[in-house]
BALOBA-1460 file (C-alpha; in Angstrom, 3 decimals):
// residues 88
<rec num="1" residu="x" x="88.001" y="116.691" z="111.475"/>
<rec num="2" residu="x" x="89.741" y="113.337" z="113.258"/>
<rec num="3" residu="x" x="92.096" y="114.071" z="116.164"/>
<rec num="4" residu="x" x="96.028" y="113.124" z="115.059"/>
<rec num="5" residu="x" x="98.901" y="111.671" z="117.269"/>
<rec num="6" residu="x" x="102.482" y="111.507" z="116.643"/>
<rec num="7" residu="x" x="102.219" y="107.324" z="116.708"/>
<rec num="8" residu="x" x="105.213" y="105.795" z="119.013"/>
<rec num="9" residu="x" x="104.867" y="102.674" z="116.777"/>
<rec num="10" residu="x" x="104.728" y="104.237" z="113.065"/>
<rec num="11" residu="x" x="106.719" y="107.216" z="114.031"/>
<rec num="12" residu="x" x="104.445" y="109.739" z="112.087"/>
<rec num="13" residu="x" x="101.401" y="111.835" z="112.570"/>
<rec num="14" residu="x" x="98.021" y="109.751" z="112.059"/>
<rec num="15" residu="x" x="94.589" y="109.585" z="113.077"/>
<rec num="16" residu="x" x="94.192" y="108.934" z="116.791"/>
<rec num="17" residu="x" x="91.761" y="106.497" z="118.563"/>
<rec num="18" residu="x" x="88.434" y="108.156" z="119.407"/>
<rec num="19" residu="x" x="88.650" y="107.226" z="123.263"/>
<rec num="20" residu="x" x="91.085" y="105.455" z="125.483"/>
<rec num="21" residu="x" x="91.169" y="101.655" z="124.783"/>
<rec num="22" residu="x" x="90.870" y="101.310" z="128.473"/>
<rec num="23" residu="x" x="90.607" y="103.127" z="131.723"/>
<rec num="24" residu="x" x="93.195" y="104.320" z="133.758"/>
<rec num="25" residu="x" x="96.835" y="105.886" z="133.248"/>
<rec num="26" residu="x" x="97.950" y="103.382" z="130.580"/>
<rec num="27" residu="x" x="94.906" y="103.522" z="128.607"/>
<rec num="28" residu="x" x="94.965" y="107.442" z="128.565"/>
<rec num="29" residu="x" x="98.787" y="107.216" z="127.413"/>
<rec num="30" residu="x" x="97.602" y="104.755" z="124.667"/>
<rec num="31" residu="x" x="94.931" y="107.353" z="123.462"/>
<rec num="32" residu="x" x="97.565" y="110.267" z="123.540"/>
<rec num="33" residu="x" x="100.581" y="108.503" z="121.864"/>
<rec num="34" residu="x" x="99.309" y="105.470" z="119.461"/>
<rec num="35" residu="x" x="97.557" y="105.898" z="116.034"/>
<rec num="36" residu="x" x="94.195" y="103.673" z="115.333"/>
<rec num="37" residu="x" x="96.116" y="102.008" z="112.815"/>
<rec num="38" residu="x" x="98.772" y="100.889" z="115.294"/>
<rec num="39" residu="x" x="96.339" y="100.038" z="117.719"/>
<rec num="40" residu="x" x="94.465" y="97.936" z="115.136"/>
<rec num="41" residu="x" x="97.520" y="96.025" z="114.089"/>
<rec num="42" residu="x" x="97.891" y="95.464" z="118.115"/>
<rec num="43" residu="x" x="94.541" y="93.958" z="118.357"/>
<rec num="44" residu="x" x="95.177" y="91.488" z="115.315"/>
<rec num="45" residu="x" x="98.383" y="90.358" z="117.018"/>
<rec num="46" residu="x" x="96.903" y="90.135" z="120.404"/>
<rec num="47" residu="x" x="94.036" y="87.859" z="119.112"/>
<rec num="48" residu="x" x="96.664" y="85.920" z="117.560"/>
<rec num="49" residu="x" x="98.951" y="85.430" z="120.281"/>
<rec num="50" residu="x" x="95.923" y="84.660" z="122.553"/>
<rec num="51" residu="x" x="94.860" y="81.739" z="120.089"/>
<rec num="52" residu="x" x="98.045" y="80.313" z="119.293"/>
<rec num="53" residu="x" x="99.444" y="80.251" z="122.471"/>
<rec num="54" residu="x" x="96.265" y="79.219" z="124.311"/>
<rec num="55" residu="x" x="96.348" y="82.091" z="126.596"/>
<rec num="56" residu="x" x="93.893" y="82.097" z="129.572"/>
<rec num="57" residu="x" x="93.165" y="85.645" z="130.220"/>
<rec num="58" residu="x" x="91.854" y="84.581" z="133.536"/>
<rec num="59" residu="x" x="95.642" y="83.791" z="134.494"/>
<rec num="60" residu="x" x="97.263" y="86.764" z="136.022"/>
<rec num="61" residu="x" x="100.787" y="85.428" z="134.211"/>
<rec num="62" residu="x" x="99.150" y="85.330" z="130.842"/>
<rec num="63" residu="x" x="97.514" y="88.964" z="131.370"/>
<rec num="64" residu="x" x="101.058" y="90.252" z="132.220"/>
<rec num="65" residu="x" x="102.847" y="88.543" z="129.232"/>
<rec num="66" residu="x" x="99.994" y="89.999" z="126.803"/>
<rec num="67" residu="x" x="100.561" y="93.402" z="128.790"/>
<rec num="68" residu="x" x="104.434" y="93.182" z="128.322"/>
<rec num="69" residu="x" x="103.987" y="92.218" z="124.315"/>
<rec num="70" residu="x" x="101.743" y="95.352" z="123.870"/>
<rec num="71" residu="x" x="103.999" y="97.715" z="125.328"/>
<rec num="72" residu="x" x="106.806" y="96.281" z="123.377"/>
<rec num="73" residu="x" x="104.759" y="96.319" z="120.232"/>
<rec num="74" residu="x" x="103.445" y="99.988" z="120.601"/>
<rec num="75" residu="x" x="107.018" y="101.280" z="121.320"/>
<rec num="76" residu="x" x="109.562" y="99.330" z="119.557"/>
<rec num="77" residu="x" x="107.537" y="97.239" z="116.921"/>
<rec num="78" residu="x" x="108.609" y="94.034" z="118.361"/>
<rec num="79" residu="x" x="106.416" y="91.507" z="120.155"/>
<rec num="80" residu="x" x="106.341" y="87.442" z="119.854"/>
<rec num="81" residu="x" x="104.645" y="85.615" z="117.251"/>
<rec num="82" residu="x" x="103.361" y="82.391" z="116.932"/>
<rec num="83" residu="x" x="105.709" y="79.449" z="116.091"/>
<rec num="84" residu="x" x="105.718" y="79.066" z="112.339"/>
<rec num="85" residu="x" x="103.820" y="82.172" z="111.708"/>
<rec num="86" residu="x" x="104.623" y="83.906" z="108.438"/>
<rec num="87" residu="x" x="103.359" y="87.458" z="107.979"/>
<rec num="88" residu="x" x="101.894" y="88.344" z="104.595"/>
């Protein structure tokens, strides 16, 4: 049986992640409060933001921007999108 969480993004009980997405306190917090579905939605948006905004992940400011976007997306559902992007 899969582990369930009350997802902070989708506001309902859903299957959780199988493991923390990265080490540390923030990874553990995401593991405990974000569903696998919401995390997949975030990873898709993250990829789009990196590609469309030409983010260099070696740049500390780009990583901070992406972390801020992740936190906002997973809690309030609000995050930047690429200019001209129209969701399906």
